[in-house]
C-alpha positions as CSV (number, residue, x, y, z in Angstrom):
1,M,-6.1,-19.2,-39.8
2,S,-6.1,-18.6,-36.2
3,F,-2.8,-17.9,-34.0
4,P,-1.8,-20.8,-32.6
5,T,-2.2,-21.1,-28.5
6,D,0.7,-20.5,-26.2
7,L,0.6,-24.5,-25.4
8,E,0.6,-25.4,-29.0
9,I,3.5,-23.0,-29.7
10,A,5.4,-24.8,-26.6
11,E,4.5,-28.2,-27.6
12,S,5.5,-27.9,-31.5
13,A,8.9,-26.6,-30.5
14,S,12.2,-28.4,-31.0
15,I,14.1,-28.5,-26.9
16,S,17.4,-29.3,-26.3
17,H,18.5,-31.7,-23.6
18,I,19.4,-29.2,-20.4
19,K,22.8,-30.4,-20.5
20,N,23.2,-28.6,-23.6
21,I,21.8,-25.4,-22.5
22,A,24.0,-25.6,-19.2
23,E,27.2,-26.2,-22.1
24,K,26.7,-22.9,-23.7
25,I,27.1,-21.1,-20.5
26,G,29.7,-23.4,-19.0
27,I,28.1,-25.3,-16.6
28,D,29.5,-28.8,-16.2
29,N,27.1,-31.8,-16.7
30,D,28.2,-33.3,-13.4
31,D,27.1,-30.3,-11.5
32,L,24.1,-30.3,-12.8
33,E,20.9,-31.9,-10.6
34,Y,18.4,-33.2,-13.4
35,Y,14.8,-33.1,-13.2
36,G,14.1,-35.1,-16.1
37,K,15.9,-33.9,-19.7
38,Y,14.9,-30.6,-20.0
39,K,15.2,-28.8,-16.2
40,A,18.1,-29.1,-14.0
41,K,19.1,-27.6,-10.7
42,I,22.4,-25.6,-10.7
43,P,24.9,-25.6,-7.4
44,L,25.3,-22.4,-5.7
45,K,29.5,-22.9,-6.0
46,Y,28.8,-21.0,-9.7
47,I,27.9,-17.6,-7.9
48,D,31.2,-15.8,-8.7
49,E,31.4,-12.2,-7.3
50,D,34.4,-11.0,-9.7
51,K,32.1,-12.2,-12.7
52,I,29.1,-10.3,-11.1
53,S,30.9,-6.9,-11.3
54,K,31.6,-7.3,-15.2
55,A,28.1,-8.5,-16.0
56,K,24.9,-6.3,-16.9
57,L,21.9,-6.3,-15.4
58,I,18.9,-5.4,-17.2
59,L,15.4,-4.6,-15.2
60,V,12.3,-5.1,-16.9
61,T,9.5,-3.1,-15.2
62,A,5.9,-1.8,-16.3
63,I,3.0,0.5,-16.0
64,N,0.1,0.4,-13.9
65,P,-1.3,-2.9,-15.5
66,T,-5.0,-3.5,-17.0
67,P,-6.1,-6.7,-15.2
68,A,-4.6,-8.9,-17.7
69,G,-1.2,-7.8,-17.2
70,E,1.0,-6.2,-19.9
71,G,3.4,-8.6,-21.0
72,K,6.7,-8.3,-18.6
73,T,7.5,-11.9,-18.9
74,T,6.9,-12.0,-22.6
75,V,8.9,-8.9,-23.1
76,S,11.6,-10.6,-20.6
77,V,11.9,-13.9,-22.7
78,G,11.8,-11.7,-26.0
79,L,14.2,-9.7,-25.1
80,N,16.7,-12.3,-23.6
81,D,16.3,-14.3,-27.2
82,G,17.0,-10.4,-28.9
83,L,20.3,-10.1,-27.2
84,N,21.4,-13.8,-27.9
85,K,20.4,-13.2,-31.6
86,I,22.6,-9.8,-31.9
87,G,25.6,-12.3,-30.5
88,R,25.5,-10.9,-26.6
89,K,25.6,-14.1,-24.2
90,S,22.4,-13.4,-22.1
91,I,20.1,-15.6,-19.7
92,A,16.5,-14.4,-18.4
93,V,16.4,-14.8,-14.8
94,L,12.5,-15.0,-13.7
95,R,9.9,-16.2,-11.0
96,E,8.4,-19.2,-11.0
97,P,4.6,-19.8,-11.4
98,S,2.0,-20.6,-9.0
99,L,-0.6,-22.8,-9.4
100,G,-2.8,-20.1,-8.2
101,P,-2.9,-18.1,-11.0
102,V,-2.4,-20.9,-13.6
103,F,-5.9,-22.6,-12.4
104,G,-7.5,-19.3,-12.0
105,V,-7.5,-16.5,-14.4
106,K,-4.2,-16.9,-16.6
107,G,-4.1,-20.4,-17.1
108,G,-0.3,-20.1,-17.4
109,A,2.7,-17.7,-16.6
110,A,5.7,-18.8,-18.9
111,G,5.8,-16.1,-21.3
112,G,3.8,-16.3,-24.4
113,G,3.5,-16.7,-28.2
114,Y,7.1,-16.8,-29.5
115,A,8.8,-15.5,-26.4
116,Q,8.2,-18.5,-23.9
117,V,10.4,-20.4,-21.4
118,I,10.0,-24.4,-21.8
119,P,8.7,-27.0,-20.9
120,M,6.0,-25.0,-20.6
121,V,3.9,-27.7,-18.9
122,D,6.3,-28.6,-16.4
123,I,6.9,-25.1,-15.0
124,N,3.3,-24.4,-15.0
125,L,2.7,-27.5,-12.8
126,H,4.8,-28.2,-9.8
127,F,8.2,-27.8,-11.8
128,T,10.9,-28.8,-9.4
129,G,8.8,-28.8,-6.5
130,D,10.3,-25.8,-4.8
131,F,6.6,-24.2,-3.8
132,A,6.1,-27.5,-2.3
133,A,9.2,-27.3,-0.6
134,I,8.3,-23.6,0.2
135,E,5.1,-25.0,1.6
136,K,5.8,-27.6,3.7
137,A,8.4,-25.4,5.3
138,N,5.8,-22.9,6.3
139,N,3.4,-25.5,7.5
140,L,6.0,-27.1,9.7
141,L,6.3,-23.7,11.6
142,S,2.7,-23.8,11.9
143,A,2.7,-27.7,13.5
144,L,5.3,-26.8,15.5
145,I,3.5,-23.9,17.4
146,D,0.3,-25.8,17.5
147,N,2.1,-28.5,19.5
148,N,4.0,-26.2,21.8
149,L,0.6,-24.6,22.7
150,Q,-0.4,-28.4,23.5
151,N,2.6,-29.3,25.3
152,R,2.4,-28.9,29.0
153,K,6.0,-29.4,29.8
154,H,7.8,-27.6,27.2
155,T,5.7,-24.8,26.6
156,L,6.8,-21.1,25.7
157,N,3.7,-19.9,26.8
158,I,2.5,-18.5,24.0
159,D,-0.5,-16.4,23.8
160,P,-2.5,-17.9,21.3
161,R,-4.4,-14.6,20.2
162,T,-1.3,-13.4,19.3
163,I,-0.1,-15.4,16.7
164,V,0.5,-13.8,12.9
165,W,1.9,-16.9,11.8
166,K,-0.5,-18.6,8.9
167,R,-0.4,-21.9,6.9
168,V,-0.1,-21.7,3.3
169,M,-1.0,-23.8,0.1
170,D,-0.5,-22.9,-3.3
171,M,-4.2,-23.0,-4.6
172,N,-6.8,-19.8,-5.1
173,D,-9.2,-21.0,-2.2
174,R,-10.9,-18.1,-0.6
175,S,-12.9,-20.4,2.1
176,L,-9.6,-21.2,3.8
177,R,-8.9,-17.4,4.3
178,H,-10.3,-17.5,8.1
179,I,-10.7,-21.0,9.7
180,V,-10.6,-22.8,13.3
181,V,-8.6,-25.3,14.2
182,G,-8.3,-27.7,17.0
183,L,-12.0,-28.6,17.2
184,G,-12.8,-31.8,18.4
185,G,-11.7,-32.0,21.9
186,S,-8.4,-31.4,23.7
187,N,-6.6,-34.3,21.7
188,N,-7.1,-32.4,18.6
189,G,-5.1,-29.4,19.7
190,I,-5.9,-25.9,21.0
191,T,-8.8,-24.1,19.5
192,R,-8.0,-21.2,18.1
193,E,-8.7,-18.7,14.9
194,E,-6.3,-19.8,11.7
195,G,-5.9,-19.0,8.3
196,F,-4.2,-19.9,4.7
197,N,-2.3,-17.6,2.7
198,I,-1.5,-18.7,-0.8
199,T,2.5,-19.9,-1.2
200,P,4.0,-16.8,-3.0
201,A,2.8,-14.8,0.0
202,S,4.2,-16.9,2.7
203,E,7.2,-15.5,4.4
204,V,8.9,-18.0,3.7
205,M,9.2,-17.8,-0.1
206,A,10.4,-13.8,0.5
207,I,13.4,-15.2,2.5
208,L,14.4,-17.7,0.1
209,C,14.4,-14.9,-2.5
210,L,16.6,-12.3,-0.3
211,S,19.2,-14.9,1.1
212,K,22.6,-14.9,0.2
213,D,23.4,-18.8,1.0
214,F,22.1,-21.3,2.6
215,E,23.6,-20.2,6.3
216,D,21.8,-16.8,5.8
217,L,18.6,-18.8,4.8
218,K,18.4,-20.7,8.2
219,N,19.5,-17.4,10.1
220,R,16.6,-15.6,8.5
221,L,14.0,-18.5,9.2
222,G,15.0,-18.3,12.6
223,R,14.2,-14.6,12.8
224,I,10.5,-15.3,11.7
225,F,8.2,-14.0,14.1
226,V,5.4,-15.9,15.5
227,G,3.8,-14.0,18.3
228,Y,4.0,-13.1,21.8
229,T,3.9,-15.1,25.2
230,F,1.2,-14.2,27.8
231,D,3.8,-11.6,29.5
232,R,4.3,-10.0,26.1
233,K,7.6,-11.3,25.2
234,P,8.0,-11.5,21.7
235,V,8.5,-15.3,20.1
236,F,10.7,-16.2,17.1
237,A,10.7,-19.2,15.1
238,R,14.1,-20.0,16.5
239,D,12.6,-20.3,20.0
240,L,10.5,-23.2,18.8
241,K,13.8,-24.5,17.3
242,A,12.4,-24.7,13.9
243,E,15.2,-22.8,11.6
244,N,17.1,-26.6,10.6
245,A,14.2,-28.2,10.1
246,M,12.2,-25.9,7.9
247,A,15.9,-25.2,6.4
248,I,16.3,-29.1,5.5
249,L,13.0,-28.7,3.7
250,L,14.8,-26.3,1.5
251,R,17.8,-27.7,1.0
252,D,16.9,-28.1,-2.6
253,A,15.0,-25.6,-3.3
254,I,17.6,-22.9,-2.7
255,K,19.5,-23.9,-6.0
256,P,18.1,-22.4,-9.1
257,N,16.2,-24.0,-12.0
258,L,18.1,-23.8,-15.4
259,V,15.4,-24.4,-18.3
260,Q,15.4,-22.8,-21.8
261,S,13.6,-20.6,-24.1
262,L,11.7,-21.7,-27.3
263,E,14.8,-20.3,-29.2
264,G,17.1,-22.5,-27.2
265,N,18.5,-19.8,-25.0
266,P,19.0,-20.4,-21.4
267,A,16.7,-19.1,-18.8
268,I,16.9,-19.7,-14.8
269,L,13.5,-19.6,-13.0
270,H,13.8,-19.5,-9.2
271,G,11.5,-18.2,-6.5
272,G,8.2,-16.5,-6.8
273,P,6.8,-13.7,-4.1
274,F,3.9,-11.5,-4.7
275,A,4.5,-8.2,-5.4
276,N,1.6,-6.3,-4.3
277,I,2.6,-7.8,-0.4
278,A,6.1,-8.9,-0.7
279,Q,9.1,-7.8,-3.0
280,G,8.0,-9.8,-6.4
281,T,10.9,-10.8,-7.8
282,N,13.3,-13.7,-8.6
283,T,16.1,-14.9,-5.9
284,I,19.4,-12.9,-5.4
285,I,21.2,-16.7,-5.8
286,A,19.2,-16.9,-9.3
287,T,20.3,-13.2,-10.1
288,K,23.7,-13.7,-9.1
289,T,24.2,-17.3,-10.8
290,G,22.9,-15.5,-13.9
291,L,25.5,-12.6,-13.4
292,S,28.0,-15.2,-13.0
293,L,27.5,-17.3,-16.1
294,A,26.6,-14.5,-19.0
295,D,27.5,-11.2,-20.0
296,Y,23.8,-9.8,-19.6
297,V,20.8,-11.2,-17.2
298,V,17.3,-9.9,-18.1
299,T,15.2,-10.0,-15.2
300,E,11.6,-8.4,-14.3
301,A,9.5,-7.2,-11.2
302,G,6.4,-7.7,-10.7
303,F,3.0,-5.4,-11.5
304,G,3.6,-1.9,-12.1
305,A,6.8,0.3,-11.5
306,D,5.1,1.8,-8.6
307,L,5.5,-1.9,-6.4
308,G,8.0,-4.2,-8.6
309,A,10.6,-1.9,-9.5
310,E,10.7,0.3,-6.5
311,K,10.7,-2.8,-4.5
312,F,13.5,-4.3,-6.7
313,L,15.7,-1.2,-6.2
314,H,14.8,-0.8,-2.7
315,I,14.7,-4.1,-1.2
316,K,16.6,-6.7,-3.4
317,C,19.3,-4.5,-4.4
318,H,19.9,-3.3,-0.8
319,Y,20.0,-7.2,0.2
320,G,22.0,-8.4,-2.9
321,N,24.3,-5.6,-3.6
322,L,22.8,-5.2,-6.7
323,K,22.6,-2.3,-9.6
324,P,20.5,-2.3,-12.5
325,D,22.7,-1.2,-15.7
326,A,19.7,-0.3,-17.8
327,V,15.8,-0.4,-17.1
328,V,13.0,-1.3,-19.8
329,I,9.3,0.0,-18.9
330,V,6.9,-2.2,-20.6
331,A,3.9,-0.5,-21.8
332,T,0.9,-1.4,-24.1
333,I,-1.4,0.6,-26.1
334,R,-4.3,-1.3,-24.6
335,A,-3.3,-0.2,-21.3
336,L,-2.6,3.2,-22.1
337,R,-6.4,3.3,-23.3
338,Y,-7.3,2.0,-20.0
339,H,-5.4,4.6,-18.1
340,G,-7.5,7.1,-20.6
341,G,-10.9,6.2,-19.5
342,A,-11.8,3.3,-21.7
343,K,-14.0,1.0,-20.3
344,K,-13.7,-2.9,-20.2
345,G,-14.3,-4.0,-23.6
346,E,-13.2,-1.0,-25.6
347,Y,-9.4,-1.9,-24.3
348,E,-8.7,-3.4,-27.9
349,T,-9.8,-1.1,-29.8
350,P,-8.0,2.1,-31.2
351,H,-8.6,5.4,-29.4
352,L,-5.9,8.0,-29.6
353,S,-7.8,10.5,-27.3
354,S,-7.6,7.7,-24.5
355,V,-4.4,7.4,-25.4
356,K,-3.3,10.9,-25.2
357,I,-4.6,11.1,-21.5
358,G,-3.5,7.9,-20.4
359,I,0.1,8.4,-21.3
360,A,0.4,10.0,-18.2
361,N,0.6,6.8,-16.2
362,L,3.6,5.7,-18.2
363,I,5.1,9.6,-18.1
364,K,5.1,9.2,-14.4
365,H,6.6,5.9,-14.0
366,I,9.7,7.1,-16.7
367,E,10.1,10.4,-14.2
368,N,10.4,8.0,-11.0
369,S,13.1,6.0,-13.2
370,F,15.1,8.6,-13.6
371,K,14.9,9.8,-10.0
372,F,16.5,6.7,-9.0
373,G,19.2,7.3,-11.6
374,L,18.0,5.5,-14.1
375,K,17.2,6.7,-18.0
376,P,14.9,4.0,-18.9
377,I,13.8,2.4,-22.4
378,V,10.6,2.3,-23.1
379,A,9.2,-1.2,-24.8
380,I,5.7,-0.9,-26.6
381,N,4.4,-4.5,-26.1
382,K,2.8,-4.8,-29.3
383,F,-1.0,-6.2,-29.9
384,M,-2.7,-6.4,-33.4
385,T,-5.4,-4.0,-32.4
386,D,-2.9,-1.0,-32.0
387,S,-2.9,1.7,-34.3
388,E,0.1,3.3,-36.1
389,E,-1.0,7.0,-34.9
390,E,-1.2,5.2,-31.5
391,I,2.3,4.1,-31.5
392,S,3.6,7.0,-33.0
393,F,2.2,9.3,-30.4
394,V,3.8,7.5,-27.5
395,Q,7.1,7.4,-29.6
396,Q,7.1,11.1,-29.8
397,E,5.7,11.8,-26.4
398,C,8.9,9.7,-25.0
399,A,11.4,11.3,-27.3
400,Q,10.4,14.9,-25.7
401,L,11.5,13.3,-22.4
402,G,14.9,11.8,-24.3
403,V,13.6,8.3,-23.8
404,K,13.6,5.9,-26.8
405,A,10.0,3.7,-27.0
406,I,10.7,0.9,-29.2
407,L,8.1,-1.7,-30.6
408,A,8.5,-5.0,-28.8
409,E,7.2,-7.6,-31.4
410,E,8.1,-11.0,-29.2
411,F,5.0,-12.3,-29.1
412,T,4.5,-13.0,-32.6
413,K,8.3,-13.0,-33.8
414,G,10.3,-13.9,-30.9
415,G,13.7,-12.7,-30.8
416,A,14.0,-11.5,-34.4
417,G,11.0,-9.1,-33.4
418,M,13.4,-8.0,-30.5
419,T,16.7,-7.0,-31.8
420,E,16.1,-3.3,-32.1
421,L,15.2,-3.1,-28.4
422,A,18.1,-5.5,-27.5
423,E,20.6,-2.9,-29.6
424,E,19.3,-0.2,-27.3
425,V,19.6,-1.9,-24.0
426,V,23.1,-2.8,-24.9
427,H,23.8,0.7,-25.6
428,C,22.2,2.2,-22.9
429,A,23.5,-0.4,-20.5
430,A,26.8,1.3,-21.8
431,H,26.3,4.7,-22.4
432,C,23.6,6.1,-20.6
433,G,25.6,6.9,-17.6
434,N,23.2,5.0,-15.2
435,D,24.3,5.2,-11.5
436,F,21.5,3.8,-9.3
437,Q,20.9,5.3,-6.3
438,P,18.4,4.4,-3.5
439,L,15.5,7.3,-2.5
440,Y,15.7,6.6,1.2
441,K,18.3,4.6,3.6
442,V,17.5,2.0,5.6
443,D,18.6,3.5,8.7
444,D,16.6,6.6,8.0
445,P,12.9,6.6,10.7
446,V,10.1,4.5,9.1
447,E,7.6,7.3,8.4
448,H,10.1,9.1,6.4
449,K,10.9,5.8,4.2
450,I,7.0,5.7,3.6
451,E,6.6,9.2,3.1
452,T,9.4,9.1,0.2
453,I,8.0,6.1,-1.6
454,A,4.5,7.8,-1.2
455,K,5.3,11.3,-2.4
456,E,8.1,10.7,-5.0
457,I,6.7,7.3,-6.5
458,Y,3.2,7.3,-6.2
459,G,3.0,11.6,-6.0
460,A,0.6,11.5,-3.1
461,E,0.6,14.9,-1.3
462,S,0.7,13.2,2.5
463,V,0.6,10.2,4.3
464,V,-2.2,9.4,6.9
465,Y,-1.8,6.6,9.7
466,S,-4.8,4.9,11.5
467,Q,-4.9,4.7,14.8
468,K,-3.9,0.8,14.9
469,A,-1.1,1.8,12.5
470,K,0.1,4.2,14.9
471,N,0.2,1.6,17.7
472,Q,1.7,-1.0,15.5
473,L,4.4,1.5,14.5
474,K,5.1,2.2,18.2
475,T,5.9,-2.3,18.4
476,I,8.3,-2.0,15.4
477,Y,10.3,0.2,16.9
478,D,10.2,-1.2,20.5
479,L,11.3,-4.5,18.9
480,G,13.8,-2.7,16.7
481,F,12.7,-3.7,13.0
482,D,12.7,-0.5,12.0
483,K,16.2,-0.4,10.2
484,V,14.9,-2.3,7.3
485,P,13.4,-1.4,3.8
486,I,9.7,-0.7,3.3
487,C,7.7,-3.3,1.5
488,M,4.3,-1.3,0.6
489,A,1.2,-3.3,0.5
490,K,-1.0,-2.2,-2.4
491,T,-3.3,-2.2,-5.2
492,P,-1.2,-2.3,-8.3
493,K,-4.1,-1.0,-10.5
494,S,-3.8,2.6,-9.8
495,L,-0.5,4.6,-8.5
496,T,-3.0,5.5,-5.1
497,D,-4.5,2.9,-2.8
498,D,-7.8,3.2,-4.6
499,E,-7.7,1.0,-7.5
500,T,-10.6,3.0,-9.1
501,K,-8.0,6.2,-9.3
502,I,-6.3,5.3,-12.9
503,G,-3.9,7.4,-15.2
504,R,-1.8,9.9,-12.9
505,P,-3.8,10.9,-10.0
506,T,-3.1,14.3,-8.2
507,H,-3.9,15.7,-4.9
508,F,-4.5,12.6,-3.0
509,K,-3.4,10.8,0.2
510,I,-2.0,7.7,1.0
511,T,-3.5,5.7,4.3
512,V,-1.6,3.6,5.9
513,R,-4.3,0.8,7.7
514,E,-2.1,-1.0,9.7
515,F,1.6,-2.4,9.7
516,E,3.3,-5.9,9.3
517,F,6.6,-6.8,9.6
518,A,8.8,-9.6,8.0
519,A,11.5,-10.0,10.5
520,G,13.0,-13.0,8.7
521,A,13.0,-11.6,5.3
522,G,13.9,-8.4,6.6
523,F,11.4,-5.5,5.6
524,I,8.6,-3.7,7.0
525,I,5.0,-4.0,5.2
526,P,2.9,-0.9,5.3
527,I,-0.9,-2.2,4.1
528,L,-2.9,0.2,2.1
529,G,-6.4,-0.8,1.8
530,D,-7.6,-4.5,1.8
531,M,-4.9,-7.0,0.8
532,M,-5.8,-10.0,-0.4
533,R,-3.6,-13.3,0.8
534,M,-5.5,-16.1,0.0
535,P,-7.3,-15.1,-3.6
536,G,-10.6,-17.1,-4.8
537,L,-11.2,-18.5,-7.9
538,P,-13.0,-16.4,-10.7
539,S,-16.5,-17.6,-11.6
540,I,-15.4,-19.3,-14.7
541,P,-11.7,-20.5,-13.7
542,A,-9.1,-21.5,-16.0
543,A,-9.2,-25.1,-14.6
544,E,-12.6,-25.6,-16.1
545,R,-11.2,-25.3,-19.9
546,M,-8.2,-27.7,-19.1
547,T,-8.3,-31.2,-20.4
548,I,-6.2,-34.4,-20.5
549,D,-6.4,-37.4,-22.7
550,R,-6.0,-40.8,-22.0
551,D,-1.9,-40.4,-23.3
552,G,-1.4,-37.6,-21.1
553,K,-1.8,-34.9,-23.4
554,I,-2.9,-31.6,-22.0
555,S,-4.9,-28.8,-23.8
556,G,-6.0,-25.5,-22.3
557,L,-3.2,-24.7,-20.1
558,S,-2.7,-21.3,-21.8
């Protein structure tokens, strides 16, 4: 008998009314804003800084992934179930899925197997409308920009050639990457080059996830950099009087979303910025809401620890005044084979010699965690094709570093397969002496911050800047945008800026090709290599295998 699909598991699970989940964590039913029976929004008034200081924050990150990913969300959901199973009051606080991956490669992003958040179909399809609200707020600013170009009486004199703001849509559509708008005569606007990003790549998404309250959200929206006037004066969203209207569209989106796991444990899903070009983690508001309502909060940071965890620690912790109490690094045997040189089609075949080479990638991430003052726990996300000798080898190598590597069997066993990891997380949060310290200060020179990440986290020997990047760096200093964290934009597949360099490369340089800056979100973006902000669909997209019958029953969404 074959293992059931994620959707089959999700649809066969018993699901509680969301008011019952809210009651478990002390939320009054009258405070919930219901979106049907199984999902609801939580008002911001539940954030309590005194309670936050007493709760434990658990960060789940990973090694550099294979193209299929290593299961951080699944482990996060399973760990939350495991913590509740051993009697701890815990909430999982995670990102919302984007429709791009849902209909592109993944086909769903709400966990997997018996470690899922539900209602799975709702979460993957529109959910509570947060992404749509972000898309509308983003595109309202685009409309105001083009309207100002057209308006002869109230113009800001914006030079269309300098406009950096793009429209967004939450779908993979490569044809929209580079377009021309305003065709068809003067009544249809000013003709100029434009383009679309996918919604998770919008700065509005990054802003929502880093805002501490509604007033902070509005101020950050006003600080969005649009471009320059013809006489080289910077133009911001506030100059277009856009921030209030944009904030109005985000009035409900700023509130976190409450759902549940298959085992009826609370989960908060909120926000979803990309991790390769943005900060890759849920909102500060959601994390603080969770910490106010539970004793433990399990959260995740996108892609490998060189992207997700580094940005979580340097960007989110900076703006949210947060400190993780424990770190879990997710590793899979198949990814260690991949980093050891196994080719596509060989990832699922036991190969100890490849694992012995590939483990260098995991060791680097462990060492990086120590640099932040954090002792990690390794979760070996178990697959059916893992051999006992491969698992034993990984555990022995981690033990030599003083780190425990524990099997995570959430996919097939749910919370019951995560109790050992949950016990170790509780122990480590209380007794490992974790004292998070960032590797740089935000007031350090930009070059120093970049060099620190490149050398300490990636293992690079040096950083090289193109002439274009040098010119843009001067602009960043001239505009006074330098005293903020760094948000490196690079491939998740490698510790380097070259996705073909797997494992733990040495003797390499990092090249900053160009710079962008998110003045509203509050970070500088050094771009390493080509970054894709509007993905395309694969040759056989997940959308092609999805069906819906006359009764509305969906198949293939997993």
